[in-house]
PDB file of N, CA, C and O in Angstrom:
ATOM      1  N   MET A   1      31.803  14.957  24.253  1.00  0.00           N
ATOM      2  CA  MET A   1      32.823  13.845  24.263  1.00  0.00           C
ATOM      3  C   MET A   1      33.595  13.845  23.003  1.00  0.00           C
ATOM      4  O   MET A   1      33.150  14.084  21.881  1.00  0.00           O
ATOM      5  N   LYS A   2      35.181  13.457  23.432  1.00  0.00           N
ATOM      6  CA  LYS A   2      35.705  13.498  22.345  1.00  0.00           C
ATOM      7  C   LYS A   2      36.663  12.373  22.036  1.00  0.00           C
ATOM      8  O   LYS A   2      37.521  12.000  22.835  1.00  0.00           O
ATOM      9  N   LEU A   3      36.465  11.815  20.760  1.00  0.00           N
ATOM     10  CA  LEU A   3      36.790  10.612  20.426  1.00  0.00           C
ATOM     11  C   LEU A   3      37.955  10.231  19.217  1.00  0.00           C
ATOM     12  O   LEU A   3      37.749  10.342  18.008  1.00  0.00           O
ATOM     13  N   ASN A   4      38.846   9.897  19.661  1.00  0.00           N
ATOM     14  CA  ASN A   4      39.650   9.809  18.447  1.00  0.00           C
ATOM     15  C   ASN A   4      39.688   8.372  17.822  1.00  0.00           C
ATOM     16  O   ASN A   4      39.571   7.303  18.420  1.00  0.00           O
ATOM     17  N   THR A   5      39.855   8.563  16.646  1.00  0.00           N
ATOM     18  CA  THR A   5      39.942   7.285  15.876  1.00  0.00           C
ATOM     19  C   THR A   5      40.830   7.019  14.631  1.00  0.00           C
ATOM     20  O   THR A   5      41.355   8.062  14.241  1.00  0.00           O
ATOM     21  N   GLN A   6      41.124   6.018  13.955  1.00  0.00           N
ATOM     22  CA  GLN A   6      41.876   5.732  12.563  1.00  0.00           C
ATOM     23  C   GLN A   6      40.938   5.787  12.072  1.00  0.00           C
ATOM     24  O   GLN A   6      39.945   5.222  12.531  1.00  0.00           O
ATOM     25  N   ILE A   7      40.922   6.568  10.840  1.00  0.00           N
ATOM     26  CA  ILE A   7      40.379   6.344   9.352  1.00  0.00           C
ATOM     27  C   ILE A   7      40.639   6.216   7.968  1.00  0.00           C
ATOM     28  O   ILE A   7      40.694   7.222   7.261  1.00  0.00           O
ATOM     29  N   PRO A   8      40.857   4.734   7.370  1.00  0.00           N
ATOM     30  CA  PRO A   8      41.381   4.760   6.256  1.00  0.00           C
ATOM     31  C   PRO A   8      41.531   5.981   5.246  1.00  0.00           C
ATOM     32  O   PRO A   8      40.516   6.395   4.686  1.00  0.00           O
ATOM     33  N   ASP A   9      43.119   6.737   4.927  1.00  0.00           N
ATOM     34  CA  ASP A   9      42.850   7.514   3.928  1.00  0.00           C
ATOM     35  C   ASP A   9      41.625   8.044   3.098  1.00  0.00           C
ATOM     36  O   ASP A   9      41.154   9.179   3.167  1.00  0.00           O
ATOM     37  N   ALA A  10      41.165   6.934   2.241  1.00  0.00           N
ATOM     38  CA  ALA A  10      40.449   7.108   1.205  1.00  0.00           C
ATOM     39  C   ALA A  10      38.812   7.400   1.898  1.00  0.00           C
ATOM     40  O   ALA A  10      37.941   8.168   1.489  1.00  0.00           O
ATOM     41  N   LEU A  11      38.798   6.480   3.074  1.00  0.00           N
ATOM     42  CA  LEU A  11      37.178   7.015   3.459  1.00  0.00           C
ATOM     43  C   LEU A  11      37.461   8.268   3.379  1.00  0.00           C
ATOM     44  O   LEU A  11      37.132   8.928   2.393  1.00  0.00           O
ATOM     45  N   TYR A  12      38.306   8.933   4.715  1.00  0.00           N
ATOM     46  CA  TYR A  12      38.715  10.169   4.924  1.00  0.00           C
ATOM     47  C   TYR A  12      38.566  11.208   3.645  1.00  0.00           C
ATOM     48  O   TYR A  12      37.930  12.219   3.942  1.00  0.00           O
ATOM     49  N   GLN A  13      38.920  11.164   2.608  1.00  0.00           N
ATOM     50  CA  GLN A  13      39.049  11.815   1.688  1.00  0.00           C
ATOM     51  C   GLN A  13      37.542  12.045   0.857  1.00  0.00           C
ATOM     52  O   GLN A  13      37.063  12.925   0.141  1.00  0.00           O
ATOM     53  N   GLN A  14      37.228  11.099   1.241  1.00  0.00           N
ATOM     54  CA  GLN A  14      35.376  10.701   0.827  1.00  0.00           C
ATOM     55  C   GLN A  14      34.788  11.678   1.786  1.00  0.00           C
ATOM     56  O   GLN A  14      34.436  12.836   1.558  1.00  0.00           O
ATOM     57  N   ILE A  15      34.752  11.101   2.743  1.00  0.00           N
ATOM     58  CA  ILE A  15      34.293  12.316   3.986  1.00  0.00           C
ATOM     59  C   ILE A  15      34.394  13.923   3.838  1.00  0.00           C
ATOM     60  O   ILE A  15      33.445  14.693   3.989  1.00  0.00           O
ATOM     61  N   GLU A  16      35.931  14.343   3.462  1.00  0.00           N
ATOM     62  CA  GLU A  16      36.341  15.621   3.289  1.00  0.00           C
ATOM     63  C   GLU A  16      35.212  16.423   2.002  1.00  0.00           C
ATOM     64  O   GLU A  16      34.479  17.410   2.068  1.00  0.00           O
ATOM     65  N   THR A  17      35.492  15.543   1.006  1.00  0.00           N
ATOM     66  CA  THR A  17      35.093  15.979   0.195  1.00  0.00           C
ATOM     67  C   THR A  17      33.456  16.283  -0.504  1.00  0.00           C
ATOM     68  O   THR A  17      32.999  16.976  -1.413  1.00  0.00           O
ATOM     69  N   LEU A  18      32.770  15.030   0.822  1.00  0.00           N
ATOM     70  CA  LEU A  18      31.228  15.289   0.593  1.00  0.00           C
ATOM     71  C   LEU A  18      30.970  16.495   1.992  1.00  0.00           C
ATOM     72  O   LEU A  18      29.956  17.183   2.120  1.00  0.00           O
ATOM     73  N   ALA A  19      31.884  16.499   2.704  1.00  0.00           N
ATOM     74  CA  ALA A  19      31.457  17.592   3.797  1.00  0.00           C
ATOM     75  C   ALA A  19      31.799  18.712   3.188  1.00  0.00           C
ATOM     76  O   ALA A  19      30.973  19.624   3.150  1.00  0.00           O
ATOM     77  N   SER A  20      32.840  18.841   2.702  1.00  0.00           N
ATOM     78  CA  SER A  20      32.717  20.504   1.441  1.00  0.00           C
ATOM     79  C   SER A  20      31.565  20.671   0.353  1.00  0.00           C
ATOM     80  O   SER A  20      31.495  21.783  -0.171  1.00  0.00           O
ATOM     81  N   LYS A  21      30.709  19.758  -0.022  1.00  0.00           N
ATOM     82  CA  LYS A  21      29.870  19.298  -0.935  1.00  0.00           C
ATOM     83  C   LYS A  21      28.816  20.254  -0.210  1.00  0.00           C
ATOM     84  O   LYS A  21      28.444  21.328  -0.681  1.00  0.00           O
ATOM     85  N   GLU A  22      28.449  19.788   0.832  1.00  0.00           N
ATOM     86  CA  GLU A  22      27.554  20.095   1.693  1.00  0.00           C
ATOM     87  C   GLU A  22      27.714  21.524   2.297  1.00  0.00           C
ATOM     88  O   GLU A  22      26.907  22.410   2.581  1.00  0.00           O
ATOM     89  N   GLN A  23      28.644  21.440   2.356  1.00  0.00           N
ATOM     90  CA  GLN A  23      29.009  22.750   3.363  1.00  0.00           C
ATOM     91  C   GLN A  23      29.242  22.784   5.212  1.00  0.00           C
ATOM     92  O   GLN A  23      29.354  23.777   5.930  1.00  0.00           O
ATOM     93  N   ILE A  24      29.258  21.515   5.546  1.00  0.00           N
ATOM     94  CA  ILE A  24      29.287  21.496   6.697  1.00  0.00           C
ATOM     95  C   ILE A  24      30.940  20.813   7.535  1.00  0.00           C
ATOM     96  O   ILE A  24      31.680  19.890   7.193  1.00  0.00           O
ATOM     97  N   PRO A  25      30.974  21.377   8.221  1.00  0.00           N
ATOM     98  CA  PRO A  25      32.299  20.569   9.037  1.00  0.00           C
ATOM     99  C   PRO A  25      32.232  19.116   8.962  1.00  0.00           C
ATOM    100  O   PRO A  25      31.173  18.489   8.956  1.00  0.00           O
ATOM    101  N   VAL A  26      33.678  18.475   8.891  1.00  0.00           N
ATOM    102  CA  VAL A  26      33.686  17.287   8.513  1.00  0.00           C
ATOM    103  C   VAL A  26      33.338  16.774  10.060  1.00  0.00           C
ATOM    104  O   VAL A  26      33.186  15.553  10.093  1.00  0.00           O
ATOM    105  N   GLU A  27      33.225  17.242  10.972  1.00  0.00           N
ATOM    106  CA  GLU A  27      33.166  16.920  12.304  1.00  0.00           C
ATOM    107  C   GLU A  27      31.595  16.246  12.506  1.00  0.00           C
ATOM    108  O   GLU A  27      31.204  15.158  12.931  1.00  0.00           O
ATOM    109  N   GLN A  28      31.108  17.105  12.134  1.00  0.00           N
ATOM    110  CA  GLN A  28      29.189  17.245  11.941  1.00  0.00           C
ATOM    111  C   GLN A  28      28.668  16.081  10.839  1.00  0.00           C
ATOM    112  O   GLN A  28      27.609  15.454  10.826  1.00  0.00           O
ATOM    113  N   LEU A  29      29.909  16.027   9.847  1.00  0.00           N
ATOM    114  CA  LEU A  29      29.390  14.780   8.541  1.00  0.00           C
ATOM    115  C   LEU A  29      29.379  13.494   9.390  1.00  0.00           C
ATOM    116  O   LEU A  29      28.633  12.533   9.203  1.00  0.00           O
ATOM    117  N   ILE A  30      30.259  13.607  10.293  1.00  0.00           N
ATOM    118  CA  ILE A  30      30.779  12.031  10.494  1.00  0.00           C
ATOM    119  C   ILE A  30      29.648  11.795  12.061  1.00  0.00           C
ATOM    120  O   ILE A  30      29.321  10.651  12.379  1.00  0.00           O
ATOM    121  N   THR A  31      29.259  12.791  12.735  1.00  0.00           N
ATOM    122  CA  THR A  31      28.318  12.732  13.488  1.00  0.00           C
ATOM    123  C   THR A  31      27.578  12.343  12.920  1.00  0.00           C
ATOM    124  O   THR A  31      27.310  11.150  13.059  1.00  0.00           O
ATOM    125  N   MET A  32      26.827  13.183  11.937  1.00  0.00           N
ATOM    126  CA  MET A  32      25.666  12.538  11.214  1.00  0.00           C
ATOM    127  C   MET A  32      25.125  11.364  10.674  1.00  0.00           C
ATOM    128  O   MET A  32      24.041  10.804  10.837  1.00  0.00           O
ATOM    129  N   ALA A  33      26.264  11.074   9.892  1.00  0.00           N
ATOM    130  CA  ALA A  33      27.026   9.166   9.591  1.00  0.00           C
ATOM    131  C   ALA A  33      26.401   8.133  10.622  1.00  0.00           C
ATOM    132  O   ALA A  33      25.388   7.443  10.510  1.00  0.00           O
ATOM    133  N   LEU A  34      27.558   8.262  11.937  1.00  0.00           N
ATOM    134  CA  LEU A  34      27.225   7.715  12.723  1.00  0.00           C
ATOM    135  C   LEU A  34      25.891   7.761  13.645  1.00  0.00           C
ATOM    136  O   LEU A  34      25.482   6.775  14.258  1.00  0.00           O
ATOM    137  N   SER A  35      25.473   8.613  13.657  1.00  0.00           N
ATOM    138  CA  SER A  35      24.310   8.829  14.729  1.00  0.00           C
ATOM    139  C   SER A  35      22.683   7.806  13.378  1.00  0.00           C
ATOM    140  O   SER A  35      21.663   7.265  13.803  1.00  0.00           O
ATOM    141  N   ALA A  36      23.099   7.927  11.946  1.00  0.00           N
ATOM    142  CA  ALA A  36      22.526   7.466  11.418  1.00  0.00           C
ATOM    143  C   ALA A  36      22.087   6.112  11.290  1.00  0.00           C
ATOM    144  O   ALA A  36      20.997   5.542  11.244  1.00  0.00           O
ATOM    145  N   GLN A  37      23.481   5.730  11.240  1.00  0.00           N
ATOM    146  CA  GLN A  37      23.707   4.116  11.157  1.00  0.00           C
ATOM    147  C   GLN A  37      23.656   3.401  12.599  1.00  0.00           C
ATOM    148  O   GLN A  37      23.529   2.196  12.816  1.00  0.00           O
ATOM    149  N   ILE A  38      23.781   4.389  13.476  1.00  0.00           N
ATOM    150  CA  ILE A  38      22.893   3.589  14.789  1.00  0.00           C
ATOM    151  C   ILE A  38      22.033   3.464  14.966  1.00  0.00           C
ATOM    152  O   ILE A  38      21.608   2.417  15.454  1.00  0.00           O
ATOM    153  N   SER A  39      21.050   4.816  14.559  1.00  0.00           N
ATOM    154  CA  SER A  39      19.774   4.502  14.661  1.00  0.00           C
ATOM    155  C   SER A  39      19.023   3.558  13.896  1.00  0.00           C
ATOM    156  O   SER A  39      17.994   3.223  14.482  1.00  0.00           O
ATOM    157  N   ALA A  40      19.266   2.786  12.303  1.00  0.00           N
ATOM    158  CA  ALA A  40      19.452   2.233  11.657  1.00  0.00           C
ATOM    159  C   ALA A  40      19.575   0.918  12.400  1.00  0.00           C
ATOM    160  O   ALA A  40      18.554   0.248  12.558  1.00  0.00           O
ATOM    161  N   TRP A  41      20.643   0.525  12.830  1.00  0.00           N
ATOM    162  CA  TRP A  41      21.022  -0.745  14.110  1.00  0.00           C
ATOM    163  C   TRP A  41      19.698  -1.188  15.031  1.00  0.00           C
ATOM    164  O   TRP A  41      19.015  -2.212  15.003  1.00  0.00           O
ATOM    165  N   LEU A  42      19.620   0.105  15.920  1.00  0.00           N
ATOM    166  CA  LEU A  42      18.347  -0.101  17.154  1.00  0.00           C
ATOM    167  C   LEU A  42      17.355  -0.279  16.322  1.00  0.00           C
ATOM    168  O   LEU A  42      16.758  -1.324  16.580  1.00  0.00           O
ATOM    169  N   THR A  43      16.800   0.462  15.175  1.00  0.00           N
ATOM    170  CA  THR A  43      15.706   0.180  14.377  1.00  0.00           C
ATOM    171  C   THR A  43      15.424  -1.138  14.006  1.00  0.00           C
ATOM    172  O   THR A  43      14.277  -1.533  13.797  1.00  0.00           O
ATOM    173  N   LYS A  44      16.734  -2.051  13.887  1.00  0.00           N
ATOM    174  CA  LYS A  44      16.663  -3.263  13.098  1.00  0.00           C
ATOM    175  C   LYS A  44      16.489  -4.171  14.473  1.00  0.00           C
ATOM    176  O   LYS A  44      15.637  -5.057  14.406  1.00  0.00           O
ATOM    177  N   ASP A  45      16.954  -4.080  15.263  1.00  0.00           N
ATOM    178  CA  ASP A  45      16.768  -4.693  16.623  1.00  0.00           C
ATOM    179  C   ASP A  45      15.192  -4.914  17.262  1.00  0.00           C
ATOM    180  O   ASP A  45      14.508  -5.799  17.778  1.00  0.00           O
ATOM    181  N   TYR A  46      15.116  -3.583  16.887  1.00  0.00           N
ATOM    182  CA  TYR A  46      13.449  -3.110  17.861  1.00  0.00           C
ATOM    183  C   TYR A  46      12.557  -4.387  16.929  1.00  0.00           C
ATOM    184  O   TYR A  46      11.871  -5.306  17.376  1.00  0.00           O
ATOM    185  N   LEU A  47      12.944  -3.951  15.176  1.00  0.00           N
ATOM    186  CA  LEU A  47      11.788  -4.581  14.554  1.00  0.00           C
ATOM    187  C   LEU A  47      11.838  -6.209  14.728  1.00  0.00           C
ATOM    188  O   LEU A  47      10.791  -6.857  14.738  1.00  0.00           O
ATOM    189  N   GLU A  48      13.310  -6.918  14.886  1.00  0.00           N
ATOM    190  CA  GLU A  48      13.439  -8.216  15.043  1.00  0.00           C
ATOM    191  C   GLU A  48      12.882  -8.429  16.281  1.00  0.00           C
ATOM    192  O   GLU A  48      12.475  -9.546  16.602  1.00  0.00           O
ATOM    193  N   GLU A  49      12.821  -7.473  17.012  1.00  0.00           N
ATOM    194  CA  GLU A  49      12.338  -7.935  18.609  1.00  0.00           C
ATOM    195  C   GLU A  49      10.538  -8.213  18.774  1.00  0.00           C
ATOM    196  O   GLU A  49       9.761  -9.120  19.074  1.00  0.00           O
ATOM    197  N   LYS A  50      10.523  -6.863  18.383  1.00  0.00           N
ATOM    198  CA  LYS A  50       9.061  -7.206  17.807  1.00  0.00           C
ATOM    199  C   LYS A  50       8.404  -8.658  17.171  1.00  0.00           C
ATOM    200  O   LYS A  50       7.613  -9.502  17.593  1.00  0.00           O
ATOM    201  N   ALA A  51       9.065  -8.490  16.112  1.00  0.00           N
ATOM    202  CA  ALA A  51       8.571 -10.363  15.007  1.00  0.00           C
ATOM    203  C   ALA A  51       8.845 -11.455  15.660  1.00  0.00           C
ATOM    204  O   ALA A  51       8.443 -12.586  15.387  1.00  0.00           O
ATOM    205  N   GLU A  52       9.676 -11.065  16.714  1.00  0.00           N
ATOM    206  CA  GLU A  52       9.355 -12.628  17.424  1.00  0.00           C
ATOM    207  C   GLU A  52       8.591 -12.708  18.145  1.00  0.00           C
ATOM    208  O   GLU A  52       8.533 -13.852  18.597  1.00  0.00           O
ATOM    209  N   LYS A  53       7.500 -11.679  18.778  1.00  0.00           N
ATOM    210  CA  LYS A  53       6.692 -11.842  19.493  1.00  0.00           C
ATOM    211  C   LYS A  53       5.014 -11.430  19.012  1.00  0.00           C
ATOM    212  O   LYS A  53       3.914 -11.197  19.513  1.00  0.00           O
ATOM    213  N   GLY A  54       5.758 -11.541  17.576  1.00  0.00           N
ATOM    214  CA  GLY A  54       4.697 -11.771  16.923  1.00  0.00           C
ATOM    215  C   GLY A  54       3.973 -13.102  16.365  1.00  0.00           C
ATOM    216  O   GLY A  54       4.512 -14.175  16.637  1.00  0.00           O
ATOM    217  N   SER A  55       2.480 -13.102  15.403  1.00  0.00           N
ATOM    218  CA  SER A  55       2.238 -14.210  15.150  1.00  0.00           C
ATOM    219  C   SER A  55       2.060 -14.291  14.268  1.00  0.00           C
ATOM    220  O   SER A  55       1.091 -13.547  14.116  1.00  0.00           O
ATOM    221  N   TRP A  56       2.379 -14.874  12.991  1.00  0.00           N
ATOM    222  CA  TRP A  56       1.859 -14.730  11.791  1.00  0.00           C
ATOM    223  C   TRP A  56      -0.032 -15.179  11.065  1.00  0.00           C
ATOM    224  O   TRP A  56      -0.629 -14.724  10.089  1.00  0.00           O
ATOM    225  N   ASN A  57      -0.401 -16.133  12.009  1.00  0.00           N
ATOM    226  CA  ASN A  57      -1.695 -16.620  12.090  1.00  0.00           C
ATOM    227  C   ASN A  57      -2.166 -15.720  12.124  1.00  0.00           C
ATOM    228  O   ASN A  57      -2.890 -15.333  11.207  1.00  0.00           O
ATOM    229  N   LYS A  58      -1.813 -14.685  13.761  1.00  0.00           N
ATOM    230  CA  LYS A  58      -2.885 -13.733  14.273  1.00  0.00           C
ATOM    231  C   LYS A  58      -2.817 -11.982  13.287  1.00  0.00           C
ATOM    232  O   LYS A  58      -3.668 -11.123  13.516  1.00  0.00           O
ATOM    233  N   PHE A  59      -1.963 -11.813  12.510  1.00  0.00           N
ATOM    234  CA  PHE A  59      -1.917 -11.429  11.191  1.00  0.00           C
ATOM    235  C   PHE A  59      -2.447 -11.412  10.288  1.00  0.00           C
ATOM    236  O   PHE A  59      -2.617 -10.374   9.648  1.00  0.00           O
ATOM    237  N   GLN A  60      -2.954 -12.728   9.881  1.00  0.00           N
ATOM    238  CA  GLN A  60      -3.621 -13.414   8.953  1.00  0.00           C
ATOM    239  C   GLN A  60      -5.009 -12.915   9.417  1.00  0.00           C
ATOM    240  O   GLN A  60      -5.848 -12.140   8.958  1.00  0.00           O
ATOM    241  N   LYS A  61      -4.935 -13.423  10.143  1.00  0.00           N
ATOM    242  CA  LYS A  61      -7.145 -12.890  10.820  1.00  0.00           C
ATOM    243  C   LYS A  61      -7.606 -11.953  10.971  1.00  0.00           C
ATOM    244  O   LYS A  61      -8.795 -11.699  10.777  1.00  0.00           O
ATOM    245  N   VAL A  62      -6.644 -11.112  11.410  1.00  0.00           N
ATOM    246  CA  VAL A  62      -6.495  -9.557  10.916  1.00  0.00           C
ATOM    247  C   VAL A  62      -6.661  -9.049   9.801  1.00  0.00           C
ATOM    248  O   VAL A  62      -7.742  -8.499   9.590  1.00  0.00           O
ATOM    249  N   LEU A  63      -5.691  -9.076   8.799  1.00  0.00           N
ATOM    250  CA  LEU A  63      -6.051  -9.168   7.471  1.00  0.00           C
ATOM    251  C   LEU A  63      -6.981  -9.346   6.871  1.00  0.00           C
ATOM    252  O   LEU A  63      -7.389  -8.507   6.068  1.00  0.00           O
ATOM    253  N   ASN A  64      -7.730 -10.765   7.138  1.00  0.00           N
ATOM    254  CA  ASN A  64      -9.127 -11.363   6.141  1.00  0.00           C
ATOM    255  C   ASN A  64     -10.190  -9.945   6.916  1.00  0.00           C
ATOM    256  O   ASN A  64     -11.319  -9.961   6.425  1.00  0.00           O
ATOM    257  N   LYS A  65     -10.037  -9.064   7.740  1.00  0.00           N
ATOM    258  CA  LYS A  65     -11.382  -8.342   8.008  1.00  0.00           C
ATOM    259  C   LYS A  65     -11.387  -7.406   7.716  1.00  0.00           C
ATOM    260  O   LYS A  65     -12.183  -6.589   8.181  1.00  0.00           O
ATOM    261  N   VAL A  66     -10.273  -7.045   6.589  1.00  0.00           N
ATOM    262  CA  VAL A  66      -9.864  -6.215   5.731  1.00  0.00           C
ATOM    263  C   VAL A  66     -11.331  -6.441   4.897  1.00  0.00           C
ATOM    264  O   VAL A  66     -11.985  -7.479   4.989  1.00  0.00           O
ATOM    265  N   SER A  67     -11.671  -5.424   4.173  1.00  0.00           N
ATOM    266  CA  SER A  67     -12.840  -5.451   3.480  1.00  0.00           C
ATOM    267  C   SER A  67     -12.230  -5.497   2.018  1.00  0.00           C
ATOM    268  O   SER A  67     -11.094  -5.025   1.985  1.00  0.00           O
ATOM    269  N   GLU A  68     -12.764  -6.003   0.664  1.00  0.00           N
ATOM    270  CA  GLU A  68     -12.045  -6.202  -0.493  1.00  0.00           C
ATOM    271  C   GLU A  68     -12.986  -5.090  -1.090  1.00  0.00           C
ATOM    272  O   GLU A  68     -13.413  -5.560  -2.144  1.00  0.00           O
ATOM    273  N   GLN A  69     -13.616  -3.557  -0.856  1.00  0.00           N
ATOM    274  CA  GLN A  69     -14.000  -3.374  -1.343  1.00  0.00           C
ATOM    275  C   GLN A  69     -13.150  -2.207  -1.645  1.00  0.00           C
ATOM    276  O   GLN A  69     -12.419  -1.983  -0.680  1.00  0.00           O
ATOM    277  N   GLU A  70     -12.925  -1.197  -2.825  1.00  0.00           N
ATOM    278  CA  GLU A  70     -11.887  -0.022  -2.819  1.00  0.00           C
ATOM    279  C   GLU A  70     -12.561   0.845  -1.881  1.00  0.00           C
ATOM    280  O   GLU A  70     -13.740   0.802  -1.529  1.00  0.00           O
ATOM    281  N   PRO A  71     -11.534   1.737  -1.483  1.00  0.00           N
ATOM    282  CA  PRO A  71     -11.727   3.144  -0.815  1.00  0.00           C
ATOM    283  C   PRO A  71     -12.061   3.794  -1.568  1.00  0.00           C
ATOM    284  O   PRO A  71     -12.034   3.755  -2.798  1.00  0.00           O
ATOM    285  N   GLU A  72     -12.624   4.866  -0.441  1.00  0.00           N
ATOM    286  CA  GLU A  72     -13.294   6.410  -2.008  1.00  0.00           C
ATOM    287  C   GLU A  72     -12.133   6.831  -1.746  1.00  0.00           C
ATOM    288  O   GLU A  72     -11.543   6.670  -0.678  1.00  0.00           O
ATOM    289  N   ASP A  73     -11.487   7.750  -3.306  1.00  0.00           N
ATOM    290  CA  ASP A  73     -11.014   8.080  -3.978  1.00  0.00           C
ATOM    291  C   ASP A  73      -9.961   9.376  -2.968  1.00  0.00           C
ATOM    292  O   ASP A  73      -8.808   9.585  -3.343  1.00  0.00           O
ATOM    293  N   TYR A  74     -10.514  10.115  -1.761  1.00  0.00           N
ATOM    294  CA  TYR A  74     -10.086  10.763  -0.838  1.00  0.00           C
ATOM    295  C   TYR A  74      -9.644   9.703   0.140  1.00  0.00           C
ATOM    296  O   TYR A  74      -9.619   9.955   1.344  1.00  0.00           O
ATOM    297  N   ASP A  75      -9.305   8.565  -0.323  1.00  0.00           N
ATOM    298  CA  ASP A  75      -8.486   7.835   0.853  1.00  0.00           C
ATOM    299  C   ASP A  75      -7.499   6.968   0.237  1.00  0.00           C
ATOM    300  O   ASP A  75      -7.054   5.996   0.848  1.00  0.00           O
ATOM    301  N   LYS A  76      -7.121   7.277  -0.978  1.00  0.00           N
ATOM    302  CA  LYS A  76      -6.234   6.776  -1.541  1.00  0.00           C
ATOM    303  C   LYS A  76      -5.044   7.179  -1.810  1.00  0.00           C
ATOM    304  O   LYS A  76      -4.872   8.365  -2.089  1.00  0.00           O
ATOM    305  N   LEU A  77      -3.901   6.217  -1.783  1.00  0.00           N
ATOM    306  CA  LEU A  77      -2.214   6.637  -2.137  1.00  0.00           C
ATOM    307  C   LEU A  77      -2.663   7.107  -3.343  1.00  0.00           C
ATOM    308  O   LEU A  77      -1.870   7.591  -4.151  1.00  0.00           O
TER     309      LEU A  77
END
């Protein structure tokens, strides 16, 4: 699909500079940036929907079941 849009000159110059630095076409950089932003918006919406369905009290009950014992060395971050 082809999309024509207006981009401010200053922003386009930044896009060209970054695309050149990354050695990729401007179109590819714009597609990647747009894809990343849309993914972030969709993730935010998804998490907000899940949060609305969640219960803080139920979450606390689950956390209260967690042992106070330190994990084994192999299981630490």
